C-alpha positions as CSV (number, residue, x, y, z in Angstrom):
1,M,0.0,0.0,0.0
2,N,1.3,3.4,-0.9
3,T,1.9,5.3,2.3
4,G,3.7,8.3,0.8
5,A,2.2,11.4,-0.8
6,A,-1.5,11.5,-1.4
7,K,-2.5,9.5,-4.5
8,P,-3.8,11.3,-7.5
9,S,-7.6,11.6,-7.6
10,L,-9.8,9.7,-10.1
11,V,-13.4,10.9,-10.1
12,V,-16.0,8.7,-11.9
13,I,-19.3,10.2,-12.9
14,G,-21.7,7.3,-13.3
15,N,-22.1,4.3,-11.1
16,G,-23.4,2.0,-13.8
17,M,-22.0,-1.0,-15.7
18,A,-19.6,0.9,-18.0
19,G,-17.9,3.1,-15.3
20,M,-17.6,0.3,-12.7
21,R,-16.3,-2.2,-15.2
22,T,-13.6,0.3,-16.0
23,V,-12.8,0.7,-12.3
24,E,-12.8,-3.0,-11.9
25,E,-10.3,-3.4,-14.8
26,L,-8.2,-0.6,-13.3
27,Q,-8.1,-2.4,-9.9
28,K,-6.6,-5.4,-11.6
29,L,-3.8,-3.4,-13.3
30,A,-3.0,-0.7,-10.7
31,P,-5.0,-1.0,-7.5
32,D,-3.1,1.6,-5.6
33,R,-2.6,4.2,-8.3
34,Y,-5.6,6.5,-7.5
35,G,-7.9,7.6,-4.8
36,I,-11.2,6.9,-6.4
37,T,-14.5,8.7,-5.9
38,V,-17.7,7.6,-7.7
39,F,-20.9,9.7,-8.1
40,G,-24.1,7.9,-9.0
41,A,-27.4,9.5,-9.9
42,E,-29.4,6.5,-8.7
43,P,-29.7,5.6,-5.0
44,H,-28.4,2.1,-5.6
45,V,-25.1,0.3,-5.9
46,N,-24.0,-0.9,-9.4
47,Y,-26.4,-3.5,-10.9
48,N,-26.7,-5.3,-14.2
49,R,-29.0,-3.1,-16.2
50,I,-29.3,-5.9,-18.9
51,L,-31.2,-8.0,-16.4
52,L,-34.0,-5.4,-15.7
53,S,-36.2,-7.4,-18.1
54,P,-36.1,-10.6,-15.9
55,V,-36.8,-8.5,-12.8
56,L,-39.8,-7.0,-14.6
57,A,-41.0,-10.5,-15.7
58,G,-40.7,-11.8,-12.1
59,E,-37.8,-14.2,-13.0
60,K,-35.3,-12.4,-10.8
61,M,-35.4,-10.1,-7.8
62,A,-33.6,-6.7,-7.7
63,E,-31.0,-8.0,-5.3
64,D,-30.2,-10.8,-7.7
65,I,-28.8,-8.4,-10.3
66,V,-26.4,-6.4,-8.1
67,L,-22.9,-6.4,-9.5
68,H,-21.0,-4.6,-6.8
69,P,-22.5,-4.5,-3.3
70,R,-21.6,-1.6,-0.9
71,E,-18.9,-3.8,0.7
72,W,-17.0,-4.0,-2.6
73,Y,-16.5,-0.3,-2.7
74,D,-15.4,-0.3,0.9
75,E,-13.0,-3.2,0.4
76,H,-11.3,-1.4,-2.5
77,G,-11.1,2.0,-0.8
78,I,-13.6,3.6,-3.2
79,T,-15.8,6.4,-2.0
80,L,-19.3,6.1,-3.3
81,H,-21.8,8.9,-3.4
82,S,-25.0,7.3,-4.6
83,G,-28.2,9.3,-5.2
84,D,-26.1,12.4,-5.6
85,P,-25.6,13.3,-9.3
86,V,-22.9,15.6,-10.5
87,V,-24.4,18.8,-11.8
88,R,-21.3,20.7,-12.9
89,I,-17.8,20.1,-14.0
90,D,-15.2,22.9,-13.7
91,R,-12.4,21.9,-16.0
92,I,-10.3,24.9,-15.2
93,R,-10.2,24.2,-11.5
94,R,-10.5,20.4,-12.2
95,T,-13.5,20.0,-9.8
96,V,-16.9,18.3,-9.9
97,H,-19.9,19.7,-8.1
98,S,-22.8,17.4,-7.0
99,Q,-26.4,18.1,-6.4
100,S,-25.9,17.9,-2.6
101,G,-23.1,20.5,-2.7
102,R,-20.1,18.2,-2.6
103,E,-17.0,19.5,-4.4
104,V,-14.3,17.0,-5.3
105,R,-11.1,17.8,-7.2
106,Y,-9.8,15.4,-9.8
107,D,-6.5,14.6,-11.6
108,R,-8.3,12.3,-13.9
109,L,-12.0,12.3,-14.7
110,L,-14.0,9.4,-16.1
111,L,-17.4,10.1,-17.6
112,A,-19.8,7.1,-17.7
113,T,-23.1,9.0,-17.8
114,G,-24.9,6.5,-20.1
115,S,-28.0,7.3,-22.0
116,R,-31.5,8.5,-21.4
117,P,-34.7,6.9,-22.9
118,F,-36.1,8.8,-25.9
119,I,-39.5,10.1,-24.8
120,V,-41.6,10.7,-27.9
121,P,-42.5,14.4,-27.6
122,V,-46.2,14.1,-28.3
123,P,-48.9,15.9,-26.3
124,G,-49.4,14.1,-23.0
125,H,-45.9,12.6,-22.8
126,E,-45.4,14.1,-19.3
127,L,-48.6,12.6,-17.8
128,P,-48.2,10.3,-14.8
129,G,-48.1,6.7,-16.1
130,V,-45.7,7.4,-18.9
131,V,-42.3,5.8,-18.2
132,G,-39.1,4.9,-19.9
133,F,-37.4,1.5,-19.3
134,R,-33.8,2.2,-18.2
135,D,-33.5,1.7,-14.4
136,L,-34.8,0.0,-11.3
137,D,-37.1,2.9,-10.6
138,D,-38.7,2.5,-14.0
139,V,-39.3,-1.2,-13.2
140,D,-40.8,-0.3,-9.8
141,T,-43.2,2.1,-11.5
142,M,-44.3,-0.5,-14.0
143,L,-44.8,-3.1,-11.3
144,K,-47.0,-0.7,-9.4
145,A,-49.0,0.1,-12.5
146,A,-49.5,-3.7,-13.1
147,T,-51.2,-4.0,-9.7
148,I,-53.7,-1.2,-10.3
149,G,-54.2,-1.1,-14.1
150,R,-55.1,-3.5,-16.9
151,H,-53.9,-2.0,-20.2
152,A,-50.3,-1.3,-21.1
153,V,-49.0,0.2,-24.3
154,V,-45.3,-0.2,-25.2
155,I,-44.1,2.3,-27.8
156,G,-41.2,0.7,-29.7
157,G,-40.8,-2.8,-31.1
158,G,-37.1,-3.2,-30.7
159,V,-35.3,-5.5,-28.2
160,L,-36.1,-3.3,-25.1
161,G,-39.7,-2.8,-26.1
162,L,-40.4,-6.5,-26.6
163,E,-38.7,-7.4,-23.4
164,A,-40.8,-4.8,-21.5
165,A,-44.0,-6.1,-23.2
166,N,-43.2,-9.7,-22.3
167,G,-42.5,-8.7,-18.7
168,L,-45.8,-6.7,-18.4
169,K,-47.8,-9.5,-20.0
170,R,-46.3,-12.0,-17.5
171,R,-47.4,-9.6,-14.7
172,G,-51.0,-9.9,-15.9
173,M,-51.5,-6.8,-18.1
174,D,-53.0,-6.6,-21.6
175,V,-50.2,-5.4,-23.7
176,T,-50.1,-3.7,-27.1
177,V,-46.8,-3.0,-28.8
178,V,-46.8,0.0,-31.1
179,H,-44.0,0.2,-33.7
180,A,-43.4,2.8,-36.4
181,T,-42.1,0.4,-39.0
182,C,-43.7,-2.8,-40.5
183,S,-41.1,-5.1,-38.9
184,L,-40.3,-5.9,-35.3
185,M,-36.6,-5.5,-34.3
186,N,-35.9,-4.1,-37.8
187,Q,-32.4,-3.1,-36.7
188,Q,-31.5,-6.7,-36.0
189,L,-33.7,-8.9,-38.0
190,D,-34.8,-9.5,-41.6
191,K,-38.5,-9.5,-42.5
192,H,-38.9,-13.3,-42.4
193,A,-37.4,-13.6,-38.9
194,S,-39.5,-10.6,-37.8
195,L,-42.7,-12.3,-38.9
196,L,-41.7,-15.5,-37.0
197,L,-41.0,-13.5,-33.9
198,K,-44.3,-11.6,-34.2
199,G,-46.2,-14.9,-34.5
200,A,-44.5,-16.4,-31.4
201,L,-45.2,-13.3,-29.3
202,E,-48.8,-13.2,-30.4
203,D,-49.1,-16.8,-29.3
204,K,-48.0,-15.5,-25.8
205,G,-50.9,-13.0,-25.9
206,L,-49.2,-9.8,-27.1
207,R,-50.9,-7.5,-29.6
208,F,-49.1,-5.4,-32.2
209,M,-49.8,-2.3,-34.1
210,L,-47.1,-2.0,-36.8
211,D,-46.5,1.0,-39.1
212,A,-48.4,3.0,-36.4
213,H,-47.6,6.5,-35.4
214,T,-48.5,8.0,-32.0
215,T,-49.8,11.5,-32.1
216,E,-51.1,12.0,-28.5
217,I,-51.2,10.4,-25.1
218,T,-54.6,11.2,-23.7
219,G,-55.8,11.5,-20.1
220,A,-56.8,14.0,-17.4
221,G,-54.3,14.0,-14.6
222,R,-53.1,10.5,-15.6
223,V,-52.6,8.5,-18.8
224,A,-55.8,7.0,-20.1
225,G,-55.1,6.2,-23.8
226,V,-52.9,6.5,-26.9
227,R,-54.1,8.2,-30.1
228,F,-52.7,7.6,-33.5
229,R,-52.3,9.4,-36.8
230,D,-55.3,7.7,-38.4
231,G,-57.5,9.0,-35.5
232,S,-57.9,5.6,-33.7
233,E,-57.3,5.3,-30.0
234,I,-56.6,2.5,-27.6
235,P,-56.9,2.5,-23.8
236,A,-53.8,2.7,-21.6
237,D,-53.2,2.7,-17.9
238,L,-49.4,2.6,-18.5
239,V,-47.3,3.8,-21.5
240,V,-43.7,2.5,-21.7
241,M,-41.5,4.5,-24.0
242,A,-39.0,2.1,-25.6
243,A,-38.4,3.9,-28.8
244,G,-34.6,4.2,-28.4
245,V,-32.1,6.1,-26.2
246,R,-30.1,9.2,-26.5
247,P,-26.5,9.6,-25.1
248,N,-26.6,11.5,-21.9
249,I,-24.1,14.3,-22.8
250,A,-25.6,17.5,-21.1
251,L,-23.0,17.5,-18.3
252,A,-20.1,17.1,-20.7
253,R,-21.4,19.6,-23.2
254,D,-22.0,22.2,-20.6
255,S,-18.4,21.8,-19.4
256,G,-17.1,22.6,-22.9
257,L,-16.1,19.1,-23.9
258,H,-16.3,18.4,-27.6
259,C,-19.6,16.5,-28.3
260,D,-21.4,15.5,-31.5
261,R,-24.2,13.0,-31.0
262,A,-22.3,11.8,-28.0
263,I,-19.0,12.7,-26.2
264,V,-16.3,12.4,-28.9
265,V,-13.4,10.1,-27.8
266,D,-10.2,8.8,-29.6
267,D,-8.9,5.2,-29.7
268,T,-7.8,5.5,-26.0
269,L,-11.3,6.6,-24.9
270,Q,-9.8,10.0,-24.1
271,T,-11.8,13.2,-24.9
272,Y,-10.4,16.4,-26.3
273,D,-9.3,17.2,-22.7
274,P,-6.4,14.8,-22.0
275,R,-7.4,14.6,-18.3
276,V,-11.0,13.4,-19.1
277,Y,-12.0,10.0,-20.4
278,A,-15.4,8.6,-21.3
279,V,-16.8,5.1,-21.8
280,G,-20.2,3.4,-22.6
281,E,-23.4,4.7,-24.1
282,C,-22.4,8.3,-23.7
283,V,-19.4,8.1,-26.1
284,Q,-19.0,8.5,-29.8
285,H,-16.0,6.8,-31.4
286,R,-15.2,7.2,-35.1
287,S,-18.9,8.3,-35.7
288,A,-20.4,5.3,-33.9
289,T,-22.3,5.1,-30.6
290,F,-22.8,2.0,-28.5
291,G,-25.6,0.2,-26.7
292,L,-24.4,-3.4,-26.4
293,V,-22.3,-4.9,-23.6
294,A,-19.4,-6.4,-25.7
295,P,-18.0,-3.2,-27.1
296,I,-18.5,-1.4,-23.8
297,W,-16.5,-4.1,-22.0
298,E,-13.7,-3.7,-24.5
299,Q,-13.8,0.1,-24.0
300,A,-13.5,-0.4,-20.3
301,K,-10.3,-2.5,-20.7
302,V,-8.7,0.0,-23.1
303,C,-9.6,3.0,-20.9
304,A,-8.4,1.2,-17.7
305,A,-5.1,0.4,-19.3
306,H,-4.5,4.0,-20.1
307,L,-5.6,5.2,-16.7
308,A,-3.1,2.7,-15.3
309,G,-0.3,4.1,-17.3
310,A,-0.1,1.0,-19.5
311,G,-1.2,2.8,-22.6
312,H,-0.5,0.3,-25.3
313,R,-4.1,-0.7,-26.1
314,R,-6.4,0.9,-28.7
315,Y,-10.1,0.5,-29.0
316,V,-11.2,-1.1,-32.3
317,Q,-14.9,-1.5,-33.2
318,E,-16.0,-5.0,-34.1
319,A,-19.2,-6.8,-35.2
320,T,-21.8,-7.2,-32.5
321,A,-24.4,-9.8,-31.7
322,T,-28.0,-9.5,-30.2
323,R,-30.0,-12.1,-28.3
324,L,-33.6,-11.5,-27.2
325,K,-34.4,-12.2,-23.5
326,V,-38.0,-13.4,-23.8
327,T,-38.8,-16.8,-22.3
328,G,-39.5,-19.4,-24.9
329,V,-38.3,-17.3,-27.8
330,E,-34.8,-18.2,-29.2
331,L,-33.4,-15.5,-31.4
332,Y,-29.8,-14.5,-32.4
333,S,-28.6,-11.8,-34.7
334,A,-25.0,-10.9,-35.5
335,G,-23.0,-8.8,-37.9
336,D,-24.4,-7.3,-41.1
337,F,-27.5,-9.1,-42.0
338,A,-28.6,-6.6,-44.6
339,G,-25.9,-7.6,-47.1
340,G,-24.9,-5.5,-50.1
341,D,-23.5,-5.6,-53.6
342,G,-22.0,-9.0,-54.3
343,S,-23.2,-10.7,-51.1
344,E,-25.0,-14.0,-51.1
345,D,-27.6,-15.6,-48.7
346,L,-27.7,-19.1,-47.4
347,V,-31.1,-19.8,-46.0
348,L,-32.7,-22.7,-44.1
349,R,-36.4,-22.8,-43.3
350,D,-38.0,-25.6,-41.3
351,P,-41.6,-24.5,-40.5
352,R,-42.4,-27.7,-38.6
353,R,-39.6,-27.1,-36.1
354,G,-40.0,-23.4,-36.2
355,V,-36.4,-22.9,-37.3
356,Y,-35.1,-20.2,-39.6
357,K,-31.4,-19.5,-40.4
358,R,-30.0,-16.9,-42.8
359,L,-26.3,-16.5,-43.3
360,V,-24.9,-13.6,-45.4
361,L,-21.7,-14.3,-47.2
362,S,-19.3,-11.8,-48.8
363,G,-17.0,-13.9,-50.9
364,N,-15.7,-16.7,-48.7
365,R,-16.3,-14.7,-45.5
366,L,-19.4,-14.8,-43.2
367,S,-20.6,-11.2,-42.7
368,G,-23.9,-11.7,-41.0
369,A,-26.3,-14.2,-39.4
370,V,-29.9,-14.3,-38.3
371,L,-31.1,-17.3,-36.4
372,Y,-34.6,-18.1,-35.1
373,G,-35.7,-21.2,-33.2
374,D,-32.2,-22.8,-33.2
375,V,-29.5,-20.5,-31.9
376,Q,-27.0,-22.9,-30.4
377,D,-24.5,-22.1,-33.2
378,G,-24.9,-18.3,-32.8
379,P,-21.6,-17.7,-30.9
380,W,-19.7,-19.9,-33.4
381,Y,-21.1,-17.9,-36.3
382,F,-20.2,-14.8,-34.5
383,D,-16.6,-15.9,-34.0
384,L,-16.4,-16.7,-37.8
385,I,-17.7,-13.2,-38.5
386,R,-15.3,-11.4,-36.1
387,G,-12.3,-13.5,-37.2
388,G,-12.9,-13.2,-40.9
389,A,-12.5,-16.9,-41.3
390,D,-12.4,-18.5,-44.8
391,I,-15.6,-20.6,-44.9
392,G,-14.9,-21.9,-48.4
393,P,-14.1,-25.5,-47.3
394,I,-17.2,-25.7,-45.2
395,R,-19.6,-23.6,-47.3
396,S,-21.9,-26.5,-48.1
397,R,-22.3,-27.5,-44.5
398,L,-22.3,-24.0,-42.9
399,L,-26.0,-23.8,-42.4
400,F,-26.0,-27.0,-40.4
401,G,-23.7,-25.8,-37.7
402,E,-20.4,-26.3,-36.0
403,A,-20.6,-30.0,-35.3
404,L,-21.2,-31.0,-38.9
405,C,-18.6,-28.6,-40.1
406,A,-16.1,-30.0,-37.6
407,Q,-16.8,-33.6,-38.9
408,A,-16.0,-32.4,-42.5
409,A,-12.8,-30.9,-41.4
């Protein structure tokens, strides 16, 4: 333990998964390098936000998804101020100022402010009973609504919206999913897989309104319904906004850091201010923003290495994969499923088994995969995509999975 001069100060703004994963990686590399102070807007310790859907569905309890209990912070000498968001950064004096009036100086600052749900700005969007789906408080609001109301409307048919809809259905609500395009999960699935997914979720009792555009949330004092462009209206005791997220950059922008759609960082996750780093959903790297765990975990490793003084790593964007967390629905999407000039599709359809596979090839390389019903080979396909492997020798067997291809080899 360093007993000499005071250690330099690292302040982390954001007590979520990205920030704490970076701190965790830093502890492995240089546990005594900094005195660490963490500010969190939520009154909780760090928890796994990915598992909010199982909590909503009743498959897990809130305590089951805690990643770092209070004791972990104490054991590592980390000062945690939960429920006390930072409201101002003074980059000249190198201080942060919290809502409660705390002022803490930093030598290095890590921004991990995440994202905010996009609330569709239609009349009535501020009514009680309209909620996003980003944190434990949102889940608590939805669970309370499920005990007193019957009708739920989820605006957004992407991954998050469908997981919210499934959870509310399992809590006993009548749920309608409203989506602005004609295909569910259109960012991750082709139309055929989307149709299969829609059918499976309808079998679970969910209703869908596709190519539907919300114009107003109605109600006097509390949400009562949702009205659409064609003049139709459906009842709603709860409206969940799951139409995407926006990087939470207000604090960074107000401090004068360079921001575009998000906080702009270089390959070391450093901002234009060399004392300030950023990771997670609040960052923009080479024009891209991020919402999946795998790239954010890699960002955490790279950022921690540079904070530790072992600055040899660079962040490189790679293909990503998506898996839907809805009980009884097996779905996996990876890479570029849209294809392009010169790409080819390998397709397997087995309606009796409810299986659909589509592999997108670019030359002798696998560039994308969409799997429905049978997803056990998803990680293997993902490895082929990321590694740029030559699939020429196994092309004829590729659709049938790793085991058969291994036999051929």
